[in-house]
C-alpha positions in Angstrom: 45.4 121.4 93.1 42.4 120.6 90.5 43.5 123.6 88.4 47.2 122.4 88.2 46.2 118.8 87.4 43.8 120.4 84.6 46.8 123.0 83.3 48.9 119.9 83.0 46.2 117.6 81.1 45.4 120.1 78.7 49.4 121.0 78.0 49.8 117.1 77.2 46.7 116.9 75.2 47.8 120.1 73.3 51.2 118.4 72.7 49.8 115.4 71.6 47.5 116.9 69.0 49.9 119.4 67.9 52.6 116.3 67.1 49.8 114.4 65.6 49.0 117.6 63.3 53.0 118.2 62.4 53.2 114.3 61.9 50.3 114.9 59.4 51.9 117.8 57.2 55.0 116.1 56.9 56.6 118.8 59.2 57.8 115.7 61.7 58.6 112.4 60.1 57.1 109.2 61.4 57.2 106.3 58.9 56.9 103.1 61.3 53.6 105.5 62.4 54.0 104.5 66.3 53.4 108.4 66.8 57.1 108.8 67.9 59.0 111.1 65.6 61.7 109.3 63.9 64.4 112.0 65.1 63.3 110.9 68.4 63.5 107.1 67.4 66.8 107.7 66.1 68.2 109.2 69.4 66.9 106.5 71.3 68.8 104.3 69.2 71.8 106.1 69.4 71.6 105.9 73.2 70.9 102.5 73.0 73.9 101.6 71.3 76.3 104.1 73.3 74.9 102.4 76.8 75.9 98.6 75.4 79.2 100.0 74.2 79.7 102.0 78.1 78.2 98.1 79.5 80.9 96.2 77.6 83.8 98.5 78.9 82.3 98.4 82.0 82.6 94.5 82.1 86.3 94.3 80.9 87.5 96.8 83.3 85.8 94.9 86.2 87.4 91.3 84.9 90.8 92.9 84.5 90.0 94.9 88.2 89.2 91.5 89.6 92.4 90.1 88.2 94.7 92.8 89.8 92.7 91.9 92.8 93.0 88.4 92.8 97.0 88.8 92.1 97.6 90.9 94.8 95.8 88.4 97.0 97.9 86.0 96.3 101.0 88.1 96.8 99.9 88.9 100.3 99.3 85.5 101.0 102.8 84.6 99.6 104.5 86.9 102.1 102.3 86.2 104.9 103.6 82.7 104.3 107.4 84.0 104.3 106.7 86.5 107.6 105.3 83.6 109.6 108.0 81.1 108.3 110.9 84.1 109.6 109.1 84.7 112.5 109.0 81.0 113.4 112.8 81.0 112.8 113.5 83.9 114.7 111.4 82.3 117.7 113.8 79.3 117.7 116.8 81.6 117.7 115.8 83.6 120.5 114.9 80.3 122.4 118.9 79.2 121.8 120.1 82.7 123.1 118.0 82.6 126.1 119.3 79.1 126.7 122.9 80.4 126.2 122.0 83.2 128.4 120.9 80.7 131.0 124.2 79.1 131.0 126.4 82.3 130.9 124.6 82.9 134.2 125.1 80.0 135.5 129.3 79.5 134.6 129.1 83.2 135.9 127.8 82.1 138.8 130.6 79.6 139.3 133.4 82.1 138.5 132.4 83.9 142.1 132.6 80.4 144.1 135.7 79.9 142.4 137.2 83.8 143.2 135.9 82.6 147.2 138.1 79.3 146.7 135.3 77.1 146.8 135.6 73.9 144.7 134.9 73.0 141.3 130.9 72.0 140.5 130.4 69.9 137.7 132.3 66.9 136.0 135.5 65.7 137.1 138.6 66.3 134.8 139.8 63.5 133.3 143.4 62.7 133.8 
């Protein structure tokens, strides 16, 4: 384990001194003197600019998706209202049909009684 740590530290040290030496003789440019080659600084800036562009696009897409979702939620709510109103009307009509069916059954019993010769039930005829 100690051998690995020593080897890694040696490689880091060699890399550091190699960059310093190459910077000093002009092979690697470091105009701002921060120890990071200008090529790497430029790439980092490019990546940061690309990240900002992506961030802006993601924000725009998020807003568009939110608008679409809100519109669909409103449509679903309106459809639910319509379905609820229709269900209420169907329930009313079914209730009317049930009442009418009960009356038909009652009248059918009267037909049975009339066939047997029973007297008429209900209101008297007006002369």
